[in-house]
BAFI-3210 file (N, C-alpha, C; in Angstrom, 3 decimals, decimal comma, padded with zeros to 6 digits):
// residues 104
n [1|2|3|4|5|6|7|8|9|10|11|12|13|14|15|16|17|18|19|20|21|22|23|24|25|26|27|28|29|30|31|32|33|34|35|36|37|38|39|40|41|42|43|44|45|46|47|48|49|50|51|52|53|54|55|56|57|58|59|60|61|62|63|64|65|66|67|68|69|70|71|72|73|74|75|76|77|78|79|80|81|82|83|84|85|86|87|88|89|90|91|92|93|94|95|96|97|98|99|100|101|102|103|104]
n.u [089,096|087,195|084,469|082,970|079,830|076,557|073,854|072,358|072,908|074,667|077,838|079,633|082,097|084,258|085,428|087,887|089,313|092,306|094,241|097,351|098,948|101,424|100,857|099,227|100,112|099,822|098,161|096,988|096,264|096,325|097,810|097,773|099,534|099,422|098,573|099,745|098,440|096,402|095,583|094,890|092,805|093,595|093,553|092,710|093,927|095,113|095,006|094,510|092,486|091,036|090,125|088,481|086,529|085,267|083,537|082,096|079,215|077,588|077,416|079,459|081,877|085,341|086,292|087,567|088,738|088,045|089,277|091,994|092,052|092,945|095,203|095,730|095,438|096,940|096,739|096,573|099,167|100,355|102,579|103,489|101,214|101,219|103,615|102,922|100,891|102,409|104,243|103,168|101,504|098,877|096,157|094,141|092,029|090,739|088,501|087,345|084,606|084,535|083,124|080,143|078,854|075,988|075,294|073,171]
n.v [082,029|084,059|085,858|087,892|088,845|090,138|088,867|090,731|093,228|096,338|096,547|098,431|097,751|095,172|091,966|089,983|086,885|085,895|083,534|083,007|081,403|079,387|079,833|082,057|084,724|087,363|090,139|092,045|094,782|098,302|100,556|103,336|104,950|107,338|108,591|107,143|105,463|103,875|101,955|103,051|102,053|102,329|101,127|098,151|095,137|092,238|089,451|088,240|089,885|090,733|088,235|087,583|089,621|088,796|086,805|087,833|089,431|092,431|094,319|093,553|093,702|094,542|097,881|100,636|103,284|102,264|101,573|099,875|098,786|096,996|094,294|091,001|091,405|093,694|097,147|100,678|101,100|101,690|100,996|098,580|096,986|096,963|095,592|093,072|092,329|091,946|089,922|087,800|084,647|083,716|085,723|087,993|090,454|093,631|095,694|099,015|100,995|104,254|107,150|108,578|111,687|113,752|116,833|119,491]
n.w [102,746|104,798|106,205|108,741|109,142|109,641|107,855|105,223|106,234|105,885|106,704|109,203|110,080|108,965|109,257|107,972|107,194|105,796|103,991|102,875|100,088|098,346|095,632|095,672|097,151|097,789|099,221|097,637|097,705|097,290|099,431|101,679|104,316|105,689|108,105|110,067|111,854|110,783|107,816|104,574|102,014|098,717|096,307|094,470|093,417|091,546|093,663|097,052|098,153|095,889|094,990|097,179|096,913|094,570|095,349|097,443|098,929|097,724|099,799|101,467|100,181|099,841|099,625|097,718|099,613|102,061|105,399|106,923|110,107|111,935|112,169|112,704|115,501|115,966|116,363|115,611|114,624|111,760|110,134|111,244|110,846|108,056|107,615|108,677|106,862|104,594|105,341|106,883|106,830|107,572|108,035|109,876|109,271|109,960|108,459|108,108|107,266|105,805|107,420|106,234|105,344|105,061|103,692|103,812]
ca.u [088,548|085,986|084,152|081,923|078,879|075,164|073,266|071,440|073,368|075,876|078,622|080,575|083,375|084,252|086,604|088,121|090,487|092,984|095,330|098,203|099,465|102,531|100,317|098,558|100,735|099,696|096,837|096,473|095,668|097,134|097,567|098,465|099,637|099,811|098,334|100,551|097,623|095,586|095,937|093,809|092,769|093,503|093,525|092,508|094,480|095,150|095,449|093,502|091,346|090,240|089,432|087,406|085,476|084,553|082,502|081,417|078,023|077,887|077,570|080,649|083,095|086,360|086,101|088,519|088,269|087,997|090,481|092,382|092,281|093,546|095,744|096,203|095,466|097,716|095,999|097,237|100,537|100,185|103,757|103,493|100,140|101,709|104,612|102,198|100,218|103,418|105,101|102,486|100,693|097,470|095,822|092,791|092,092|089,514|088,291|086,318|084,083|084,595|081,834|079,613|078,043|075,134|075,198|072,010]
ca.v [083,362|084,093|087,165|087,813|089,932|089,726|088,903|091,817|094,509|096,947|096,660|099,537|097,044|093,875|091,186|088,971|086,028|085,543|082,563|083,029|080,116|079,631|080,330|083,346|085,183|088,814|090,616|092,722|096,080|099,501|101,094|104,522|104,926|108,710|109,050|106,333|104,634|102,931|101,871|103,495|101,286|103,224|100,332|096,709|094,483|090,779|088,957|087,678|090,803|090,656|086,941|087,718|090,463|088,070|085,939|088,556|090,208|093,839|095,044|093,124|093,799|095,522|099,015|101,742|104,232|101,585|101,628|098,706|099,296|095,951|093,108|090,003|091,965|094,942|098,350|101,938|101,141|101,389|100,321|097,188|096,290|096,779|094,514|091,810|092,013|091,478|088,823|086,721|083,819|083,707|087,090|088,383|091,885|094,387|096,848|099,939|101,902|105,667|107,772|109,428|112,786|114,469|118,251|120,063]
ca.w [102,939|105,620|106,768|109,752|108,945|109,716|106,510|104,930|106,768|105,363|107,939|109,431|110,146|108,312|109,630|106,950|107,376|104,552|104,113|101,695|099,625|097,411|094,375|095,898|098,392|097,906|099,618|096,454|098,020|097,353|100,769|102,192|105,783|105,983|109,480|110,975|112,738|110,024|106,397|103,705|100,766|097,562|095,092|094,598|092,232|091,650|094,956|097,945|098,304|094,667|095,034|098,163|096,340|093,524|095,940|098,524|098,584|097,450|101,062|102,204|099,361|100,193|098,723|097,767|100,624|103,352|106,223|107,711|111,454|112,759|111,503|113,676|116,854|116,019|116,009|115,912|114,113|110,339|109,573|111,719|110,133|106,688|107,687|108,846|105,602|103,635|105,775|107,605|105,940|108,003|108,428|110,282|108,961|110,214|107,584|108,584|106,241|106,208|107,730|105,165|105,851|104,111|104,010|103,103]
c.u [087,281|085,746|083,048|081,052|077,483|074,543|072,306|071,865|074,546|076,746|079,442|081,984|083,200|085,537|086,740|089,400|091,023|094,067|096,115|098,647|100,642|102,051|099,723|099,054|100,702|098,275|096,187|095,772|096,720|096,792|098,397|098,498|099,992|099,542|099,095|099,771|096,806|096,038|094,714|093,894|092,590|093,536|093,316|092,995|094,529|095,715|094,271|092,282|090,443|089,471|088,268|086,237|084,667|083,424|081,696|080,151|078,428|078,187|078,871|081,924|084,060|086,280|087,269|087,928|088,118|089,319|090,733|092,766|092,895|094,013|096,311|096,387|096,238|096,837|096,875|098,659|100,514|101,375|103,833|102,390|100,557|102,727|103,925|101,514|101,197|104,041|104,375|101,559|099,210|097,139|094,367|092,782|090,736|089,513|087,182|085,916|084,259|083,195|081,415|078,689|077,192|075,028|074,083|072,029]
c.v [083,259|085,527|086,972|089,053|089,353|089,898|090,078|093,174|095,034|097,249|097,936|098,961|095,662|093,168|090,042|088,216|085,651|084,521|082,566|081,605|080,408|080,220|081,732|083,913|086,696|089,175|091,390|094,040|097,176|100,212|102,345|104,418|106,302|109,169|108,226|105,369|103,580|102,958|102,218|102,728|102,263|102,464|098,866|096,081|092,972|090,353|088,462|088,581|090,755|089,331|086,974|088,500|089,744|087,207|086,631|089,231|091,666|094,588|094,705|093,122|094,813|096,637|099,990|102,794|103,605|101,792|100,265|099,244|098,257|094,810|092,191|090,590|093,258|096,090|099,571|102,069|100,712|100,631|098,868|096,389|096,008|095,645|093,155|091,390|091,458|090,147|087,622|085,963|083,859|085,052|087,209|089,907|092,531|095,632|097,704|100,851|103,342|106,169|108,633|110,456|113,353|115,908|118,836|121,550]
c.w [103,760|106,049|107,788|109,661|109,095|108,343|106,379|105,439|105,956|106,574|107,997|109,522|109,561|108,695|108,636|107,288|106,006|104,866|102,807|101,361|098,702|096,078|094,508|097,226|098,555|098,316|098,473|096,727|097,892|098,653|101,028|103,713|106,324|107,409|110,514|111,843|112,019|108,579|105,569|102,395|099,603|096,239|095,404|093,295|092,473|093,004|095,774|098,085|097,076|094,611|096,013|097,557|095,268|094,079|097,037|098,018|098,381|098,749|101,783|101,364|099,975|099,156|098,826|098,704|101,993|104,088|106,836|109,077|112,388|111,867|112,587|115,074|116,997|115,552|116,284|115,402|112,648|109,753|110,008|111,031|108,696|106,634|107,802|107,544|104,577|104,037|106,380|106,660|106,299|108,627|108,843|110,230|109,220|109,333|108,190|107,436|106,722|106,546|106,554|105,776|104,729|104,580|103,159|103,176]
res [l|r|s|s|v|v|a|g|e|t|p|r|e|l|v|i|a|f|a|k|s|p|e|l|n|s|i|g|l|g|l|d|f|y|d|g|e|k|l|h|v|n|g|i|r|a|g|l|a|e|n|y|n|q|v|a|s|v|a|t|k|i|q|i|g|d|y|i|v|e|v|n|g|v|t|g|d|a|l|e|m|l|r|l|l|r|e|v|q|d|l|r|v|t|f|r|r|p|l|e|f|s|i|r]
***
């Protein structure tokens, strides 16, 4: 597991490399693909993502509400990204935080 983030920053995007093994071969994310372009994280369960979160800093944890916008160079095709997450052993995944707005 590796991530690329500048220390002390809360990233807008987070790139994480996952390597599946025979013992741990699930990414462990609940995902929606309703817009067809990106995957929306709606759950985190046992798997590589949960293991990553156990050692990640608070600012770099995968969070419910994040979006997966790229998997192994594929963008804009949620079904293909979902297929890669299920079938490929070595993954490079780009997560994007949702924009937060304050209304006064």
